[in-house]
N, C-alpha and C positions, 0 to 999 in steps of 0.2 A: 539609446537607453531610455528608460522611463523618465528620469529626471530632466533630460534635455528635450523631451517632447517627441522623441523618435520612437514610435510604437511598432516598428517592424519586427522586433524580437520579443514583443509582449506575450506571444503565444507560449514562450518558455515558462513564464511565470504562471500561466494558467494550466498548461498540460503537464508540467513537471510534478507539481503536488498531486495531481490526479493519478498519474502513473505510479508515483511513489506510494500513495495510499493503497492502491490496488496490489502492488507488489508486496507491501508490508502485510496486508491482510492475508494474501496467499501464503507467504512464508510463515506467518503465525499459525494459520490453519494447518499447515503441513508439519511443522516441527514443534512448536511450543505446546499446542493443544494435546498432541500425542504424548509429549513428555510429562504433562501434568497428570494424566489419568491412564497409566499403563494397564493393559489387560481389559479395558472396556471397549471392545470392538463393536458391541451391539449398541446402536444409538438409542434404543428404547430403555436402556438401563438408567 
């Protein structure tokens, strides 16, 4: 662990939030944004 000076699993603390952020952005773009503006399929509107 980080506290004990063993950094073999430190990649989890770096990669985890990055993957989580990407996944959250994709889910937001797919579900929440469509629910906020129904009927606006044209991106130029």
